[in-house]
C-alpha positions as a Markdown table, in Angstrom:
| # | Residue | x | y | z |
|---|---|---|---|---|
| 1 | Met | -15.8 | -21.4 | -3.8 |
| 2 | Val | -15.1 | -22.8 | -0.4 |
| 3 | Asp | -12.4 | -25.0 | -1.8 |
| 4 | Lys | -10.8 | -22.0 | -3.6 |
| 5 | Ile | -10.8 | -19.9 | -0.4 |
| 6 | Lys | -9.3 | -22.8 | 1.5 |
| 7 | Arg | -6.6 | -23.2 | -1.0 |
| 8 | Tyr | -5.9 | -19.5 | -0.9 |
| 9 | Phe | -5.2 | -19.5 | 2.8 |
| 10 | Gln | -3.2 | -22.7 | 2.6 |
| 11 | Leu | -0.9 | -21.0 | 0.1 |
| 12 | Leu | -0.6 | -18.0 | 2.4 |
| 13 | Gly | 0.4 | -20.4 | 5.2 |
| 14 | Ile | 3.1 | -22.0 | 3.0 |
| 15 | Tyr | 4.6 | -18.6 | 2.0 |
| 16 | Ala | 4.5 | -17.5 | 5.6 |
| 17 | Arg | 6.4 | -20.6 | 6.6 |
| 18 | Met | 8.9 | -20.1 | 3.9 |
| 19 | Asp | 9.5 | -16.5 | 5.0 |
| 20 | Leu | 9.8 | -17.6 | 8.6 |
| 21 | Ala | 12.4 | -20.3 | 7.5 |
| 22 | Ser | 14.5 | -17.7 | 5.8 |
| 23 | Leu | 14.4 | -15.7 | 8.9 |
| 24 | Met | 15.4 | -18.6 | 11.2 |
| 25 | Arg | 18.1 | -19.8 | 8.8 |
| 26 | Asp | 20.3 | -16.9 | 10.0 |
| 27 | Gly | 18.5 | -15.2 | 12.8 |
| 28 | Lys | 21.3 | -12.8 | 13.7 |
| 29 | Phe | 21.7 | -11.5 | 10.2 |
| 30 | Met | 18.0 | -11.1 | 9.7 |
| 31 | Ala | 17.5 | -9.4 | 13.0 |
| 32 | Ile | 20.3 | -6.8 | 12.0 |
| 33 | Val | 18.4 | -6.3 | 8.6 |
| 34 | Ile | 15.0 | -5.8 | 10.2 |
| 35 | Ala | 16.5 | -3.4 | 12.8 |
| 36 | Ala | 18.2 | -1.5 | 10.1 |
| 37 | Asp | 14.9 | -1.3 | 8.1 |
| 38 | Ile | 13.1 | 0.0 | 11.2 |
| 39 | Ile | 15.7 | 2.7 | 11.8 |
| 40 | Ser | 15.6 | 3.6 | 8.0 |
| 41 | Asn | 11.8 | 3.9 | 8.1 |
| 42 | Ile | 11.8 | 6.0 | 11.1 |
| 43 | Ser | 14.6 | 8.2 | 9.7 |
| 44 | Ser | 12.8 | 8.8 | 6.5 |
| 45 | Ile | 9.8 | 10.4 | 8.3 |
| 46 | Ser | 11.8 | 12.0 | 11.1 |
| 47 | Gly | 12.2 | 15.4 | 9.2 |
| 48 | Ile | 8.4 | 16.0 | 9.2 |
| 49 | Phe | 8.1 | 15.2 | 12.8 |
| 50 | Leu | 11.1 | 17.3 | 13.8 |
| 51 | Leu | 9.6 | 20.2 | 12.0 |
| 52 | Ala | 6.4 | 19.7 | 13.8 |
| 53 | Trp | 8.2 | 19.4 | 17.1 |
| 54 | Lys | 10.1 | 22.7 | 16.5 |
| 55 | Phe | 7.1 | 24.7 | 15.7 |
| 56 | Gly | 4.6 | 22.9 | 18.0 |
| 57 | Gly | 2.7 | 21.4 | 15.1 |
| 58 | Ile | 1.9 | 21.9 | 11.5 |
| 59 | Gly | -1.3 | 23.4 | 10.0 |
| 60 | Gly | -3.4 | 22.9 | 13.0 |
| 61 | Met | -2.1 | 19.5 | 13.9 |
| 62 | Asp | 0.0 | 19.3 | 17.0 |
| 63 | Arg | 3.2 | 17.3 | 17.4 |
| 64 | Phe | 1.7 | 14.1 | 18.2 |
| 65 | Glu | -1.1 | 14.2 | 15.8 |
| 66 | Val | 1.5 | 14.6 | 13.0 |
| 67 | Leu | 3.3 | 11.5 | 14.5 |
| 68 | Phe | -0.1 | 9.7 | 14.4 |
| 69 | Met | -0.4 | 10.5 | 10.7 |
| 70 | Leu | 3.1 | 9.4 | 10.0 |
| 71 | Ala | 2.6 | 6.1 | 11.9 |
| 72 | Tyr | -0.7 | 5.5 | 10.1 |
| 73 | Gly | 1.1 | 5.9 | 6.7 |
| 74 | Asn | 3.8 | 3.5 | 7.8 |
| 75 | Ile | 1.2 | 0.9 | 8.8 |
| 76 | Val | -0.6 | 1.2 | 5.4 |
| 77 | Met | 2.5 | 0.8 | 3.3 |
| 78 | Gly | 4.1 | -1.7 | 5.8 |
| 79 | Phe | 1.2 | -4.1 | 5.7 |
| 80 | Leu | 1.0 | -3.9 | 1.9 |
| 81 | Asn | 4.6 | -4.6 | 1.4 |
| 82 | Met | 4.2 | -7.6 | 3.7 |
| 83 | Ile | 1.3 | -9.2 | 1.7 |
| 84 | Gly | 2.1 | -7.9 | -1.7 |
| 85 | Gly | 5.6 | -6.5 | -1.8 |
| 86 | Cys | 6.9 | -9.0 | -4.3 |
| 87 | Asn | 4.6 | -8.7 | -7.4 |
| 88 | Ala | 0.9 | -8.8 | -6.2 |
| 89 | Leu | 1.0 | -5.1 | -5.3 |
| 90 | Phe | 2.8 | -4.3 | -8.7 |
| 91 | Pro | 0.9 | -6.3 | -11.4 |
| 92 | Ser | 2.5 | -4.4 | -14.2 |
| 93 | Arg | 5.8 | -6.2 | -13.5 |
| 94 | Ile | 3.9 | -9.6 | -14.1 |
| 95 | Ile | 2.3 | -8.3 | -17.3 |
| 96 | Gly | 5.4 | -6.5 | -18.7 |
| 97 | Arg | 7.7 | -9.5 | -18.0 |
| 98 | Gly | 5.3 | -11.9 | -19.8 |
| 99 | Gln | 4.7 | -13.7 | -16.6 |
| 100 | Trp | 0.9 | -13.2 | -17.0 |
| 101 | Glu | 0.9 | -15.7 | -19.9 |
| 102 | His | 2.6 | -18.2 | -17.5 |
| 103 | Met | -0.5 | -17.9 | -15.2 |
| 104 | Phe | -2.8 | -19.1 | -18.0 |
| 105 | Ile | -1.6 | -22.7 | -17.6 |
| 106 | Met | -1.6 | -22.9 | -13.9 |
| 107 | Pro | -4.6 | -24.8 | -12.4 |
| 108 | Leu | -5.4 | -22.0 | -10.0 |
| 109 | Pro | -7.4 | -18.7 | -10.2 |
| 110 | Tyr | -5.4 | -15.6 | -10.8 |
| 111 | Ala | -6.3 | -14.2 | -7.3 |
| 112 | Val | -4.8 | -17.3 | -5.7 |
| 113 | Gln | -1.6 | -17.2 | -7.8 |
| 114 | Leu | -1.1 | -13.6 | -6.7 |
| 115 | Thr | -0.6 | -14.7 | -3.1 |
| 116 | Val | 3.1 | -15.4 | -4.1 |
| 117 | Gly | 5.7 | -13.3 | -2.3 |
| 118 | Ile | 4.2 | -12.5 | 1.0 |
| 119 | Phe | 6.8 | -11.5 | 3.8 |
| 120 | Pro | 4.9 | -11.5 | 7.1 |
| 121 | Phe | 8.3 | -11.8 | 9.1 |
| 122 | Thr | 11.2 | -10.4 | 7.0 |
| 123 | Gly | 9.1 | -7.6 | 5.5 |
| 124 | Ser | 7.5 | -6.3 | 8.7 |
| 125 | Ser | 9.9 | -3.6 | 9.6 |
| 126 | Ser | 7.8 | -0.7 | 8.3 |
| 127 | Phe | 4.5 | -2.2 | 9.8 |
| 128 | Leu | 6.2 | -2.7 | 13.2 |
| 129 | Ser | 7.7 | 0.7 | 13.4 |
| 130 | Gly | 4.3 | 2.2 | 12.4 |
| 131 | Ile | 2.6 | 0.4 | 15.3 |
| 132 | Ala | 5.3 | 1.6 | 17.7 |
| 133 | Met | 5.0 | 5.2 | 16.6 |
| 134 | Leu | 1.2 | 4.9 | 16.8 |
| 135 | Cys | 1.3 | 3.7 | 20.4 |
| 136 | Val | 3.6 | 6.7 | 21.3 |
| 137 | Ala | 1.3 | 9.2 | 19.5 |
| 138 | Val | -1.8 | 7.9 | 21.2 |
| 139 | Cys | -0.3 | 7.9 | 24.6 |
| 140 | Arg | 1.1 | 11.5 | 24.3 |
| 141 | Met | -1.8 | 13.2 | 22.5 |
| 142 | Glu | -3.5 | 15.9 | 24.5 |
| 143 | Lys | -7.0 | 15.0 | 23.1 |
| 144 | Ala | -8.4 | 11.6 | 24.3 |
| 145 | Leu | -9.6 | 9.5 | 21.6 |
| 146 | Pro | -13.2 | 8.0 | 21.8 |
| 147 | Trp | -13.7 | 4.4 | 22.8 |
| 148 | Trp | -14.7 | 3.4 | 19.2 |
| 149 | Trp | -11.5 | 4.7 | 17.6 |
| 150 | Pro | -9.7 | 1.2 | 17.3 |
| 151 | Gly | -12.5 | -0.1 | 15.1 |
| 152 | Ala | -12.6 | 3.1 | 13.1 |
| 153 | Leu | -8.7 | 2.9 | 12.7 |
| 154 | Ile | -8.9 | -0.7 | 11.3 |
| 155 | Leu | -11.6 | 0.4 | 8.9 |
| 156 | Gln | -9.7 | 3.4 | 7.7 |
| 157 | Leu | -6.6 | 1.3 | 7.3 |
| 158 | Val | -8.4 | -1.2 | 5.1 |
| 159 | Ile | -10.0 | 1.7 | 3.0 |
| 160 | Ser | -6.6 | 3.3 | 2.5 |
| 161 | Met | -5.0 | -0.1 | 1.4 |
| 162 | Ile | -7.8 | -0.6 | -1.1 |
| 163 | Ile | -7.2 | 2.8 | -2.6 |
| 164 | Val | -3.6 | 2.1 | -3.0 |
| 165 | Thr | -4.1 | -1.3 | -4.5 |
| 166 | Ala | -6.8 | -0.2 | -6.9 |
| 167 | Phe | -4.7 | 2.8 | -8.0 |
| 168 | Ser | -1.8 | 0.4 | -8.7 |
| 169 | Tyr | -4.1 | -2.0 | -10.7 |
| 170 | Leu | -5.7 | 1.0 | -12.6 |
| 171 | Phe | -2.3 | 2.2 | -14.0 |
| 172 | Ser | -1.1 | -1.5 | -14.4 |
| 173 | Ser | -3.9 | -1.9 | -17.1 |
| 174 | Leu | -1.7 | 0.1 | -19.4 |
| 175 | Ala | 1.0 | -2.6 | -19.3 |
| 176 | Phe | -1.5 | -4.8 | -21.4 |
| 177 | Tyr | -1.1 | -2.3 | -24.3 |
| 178 | Ala | 2.6 | -1.3 | -23.7 |
| 179 | Pro | 4.4 | -4.0 | -21.6 |
| 180 | Val | 7.9 | -2.8 | -22.1 |
| 181 | Gln | 7.3 | 0.9 | -21.4 |
| 182 | Cys | 4.8 | 0.3 | -18.5 |
| 183 | Glu | 6.5 | -2.7 | -16.8 |
| 184 | Glu | 7.3 | -0.6 | -13.7 |
| 185 | Ile | 4.4 | 1.9 | -13.9 |
| 186 | Ser | 2.7 | 0.4 | -10.8 |
| 187 | Ser | 5.9 | 0.6 | -8.6 |
| 188 | Thr | 6.4 | 4.2 | -9.8 |
| 189 | Val | 2.8 | 5.1 | -8.8 |
| 190 | Val | 2.9 | 3.3 | -5.4 |
| 191 | Tyr | 6.3 | 4.6 | -4.4 |
| 192 | Ser | 5.3 | 8.1 | -5.4 |
| 193 | Met | 2.3 | 7.9 | -3.2 |
| 194 | Glu | 4.3 | 6.5 | -0.4 |
| 195 | His | 6.8 | 9.4 | -0.5 |
| 196 | Thr | 4.0 | 12.0 | -0.7 |
| 197 | Leu | 1.9 | 10.8 | 2.1 |
| 198 | Thr | 4.3 | 12.1 | 4.8 |
| 199 | Phe | 3.3 | 15.6 | 4.2 |
| 200 | Pro | 0.4 | 17.1 | 6.3 |
| 201 | Leu | -1.9 | 18.8 | 4.0 |
| 202 | Ser | -3.6 | 20.9 | 6.8 |
| 203 | Gly | -3.0 | 24.5 | 6.1 |
| 204 | Met | -2.0 | 23.9 | 2.4 |
| 205 | Pro | -3.8 | 25.9 | -0.3 |
| 206 | Leu | -6.8 | 24.1 | -2.0 |
| 207 | Tyr | -5.0 | 23.9 | -5.4 |
| 208 | Ile | -2.5 | 21.6 | -3.7 |
| 209 | Arg | -4.9 | 19.8 | -1.3 |
| 210 | Tyr | -7.6 | 18.8 | -3.8 |
| 211 | Pro | -5.5 | 17.1 | -6.3 |
| 212 | Leu | -3.9 | 14.9 | -3.5 |
| 213 | Leu | -7.3 | 13.9 | -2.5 |
| 214 | Thr | -8.7 | 13.1 | -6.0 |
| 215 | Ile | -6.4 | 12.9 | -9.1 |
| 216 | Phe | -3.4 | 11.6 | -7.1 |
| 217 | Pro | -4.9 | 10.4 | -3.7 |
| 218 | Ala | -1.8 | 10.4 | -1.5 |
| 219 | Gly | -3.7 | 12.4 | 1.0 |
| 220 | Leu | -6.1 | 9.6 | 1.5 |
| 221 | Met | -3.3 | 7.3 | 2.6 |
| 222 | Ala | -2.5 | 9.0 | 5.9 |
| 223 | Trp | -3.5 | 12.8 | 6.2 |
| 224 | Phe | -7.2 | 12.5 | 5.6 |
| 225 | Pro | -7.9 | 9.4 | 7.5 |
| 226 | Thr | -6.0 | 10.9 | 10.5 |
| 227 | Met | -8.2 | 13.9 | 10.3 |
| 228 | Ile | -11.3 | 11.6 | 10.4 |
| 229 | Leu | -10.0 | 9.6 | 13.4 |
| 230 | Leu | -9.2 | 12.8 | 15.3 |
| 231 | Gly | -12.7 | 14.1 | 14.6 |
| 232 | Lys | -11.6 | 17.1 | 12.5 |
| 233 | Thr | -13.9 | 16.4 | 9.6 |
| 234 | Thr | -17.6 | 16.9 | 8.8 |
| 235 | Thr | -20.0 | 14.0 | 8.5 |
| 236 | Phe | -19.9 | 13.9 | 4.7 |
| 237 | Glu | -16.1 | 14.1 | 4.7 |
| 238 | Thr | -16.0 | 11.1 | 7.1 |
| 239 | Phe | -17.5 | 8.9 | 4.2 |
| 240 | Tyr | -15.4 | 10.4 | 1.4 |
| 241 | Pro | -12.5 | 7.8 | 1.6 |
| 242 | Ala | -15.0 | 4.8 | 1.5 |
| 243 | Ile | -16.9 | 6.4 | -1.5 |
| 244 | Phe | -13.6 | 7.1 | -3.3 |
| 245 | Ala | -12.3 | 3.6 | -2.6 |
| 246 | Leu | -15.5 | 2.2 | -4.1 |
| 247 | Leu | -15.3 | 4.2 | -7.2 |
| 248 | Ile | -11.6 | 3.7 | -7.8 |
| 249 | Ser | -12.0 | 0.0 | -7.3 |
| 250 | Leu | -14.8 | -0.2 | -9.9 |
| 251 | Thr | -12.7 | 1.9 | -12.3 |
| 252 | Ala | -9.7 | -0.2 | -11.9 |
| 253 | Thr | -11.7 | -3.4 | -12.3 |
| 254 | Tyr | -13.3 | -2.1 | -15.5 |
| 255 | Phe | -10.0 | -1.0 | -17.1 |
| 256 | Phe | -8.0 | -4.0 | -15.9 |
| 257 | Lys | -10.5 | -6.4 | -17.4 |
| 258 | Lys | -10.6 | -4.3 | -20.7 |
| 259 | Gly | -6.8 | -4.5 | -20.9 |
| 260 | Phe | -6.9 | -8.2 | -20.2 |
| 261 | Arg | -9.3 | -8.8 | -23.1 |
| 262 | Tyr | -7.0 | -6.9 | -25.3 |
| 263 | Tyr | -3.9 | -8.9 | -24.0 |
| 264 | Val | -5.7 | -12.2 | -24.7 |
| 265 | Lys | -6.2 | -11.2 | -28.3 |
| 266 | Lys | -2.8 | -9.7 | -28.9 |
| 267 | Gly | -0.5 | -11.5 | -26.5 |
| 268 | Ile | 2.9 | -10.3 | -25.3 |
| 269 | Asn | 5.4 | -8.8 | -27.7 |
| 270 | Arg | 8.4 | -9.2 | -25.5 |
| 271 | Tyr | 9.6 | -12.6 | -26.8 |
| 272 | Val | 11.5 | -13.3 | -29.9 |
| 273 | Ser | 11.4 | -16.6 | -31.8 |
| 274 | Gly | 14.1 | -18.0 | -29.6 |
| 275 | Gly | 12.0 | -17.7 | -26.5 |
| 276 | His | 14.0 | -15.0 | -24.9 |
| 277 | Arg | 12.6 | -11.7 | -23.6 |
| 278 | Ser | 13.6 | -8.7 | -25.7 |
């Protein structure tokens, strides 16, 4: 186990150095690309913040509380894109393209092989813009945050990332049964959650809010954790994201393993006799 963990971090280091090498190979070009990504990320959420600015807030959240929520969502998706933006966050791609079978013959556990494709440098634009916006929001908020909020922030960020990842793997289990049709199902789910997380759910009717906290938990990616960190939830509600993360992780694990067992028996149907993918 110790050797596997050691090898895992060794591979992370290798991929990080490769990503840094691509950045340093043409630093001027990559700086322009990263700056453009940061501007794009900020622009994509500016509409919600401008509405909050014009009306002095949205649904009981003031301007900079809304900015805090938007920054939180950017950090969640930015970090996930850094460490899993290639395929690790979208396993249905690996399954649907028949690459999962390639992993059978590799002398490494699946978890280690899924480290491929991390972008800690070239893929950091959303993460960096989220941190910058978070700093602005915290400095400008009227309500002072308690001393323990940095630790609570990190914990909530981890929980939100677990929920996104588990949700992606839960839907990716369908690719074991229908690899062609479900090849991009994980990316569709994750990107849909990313686009939905920018909407503050404060003040929205319950028939909109509850589905976004249960069936399609985009509200747990930014809005609800923000409410917890701002002290606007009850004691029970504070533990809800952690409970949900545990349940969705167990559910995703069960169905992913079940789909994998089916896949082992049936194999992939995307290859013709000549070896080419259909």
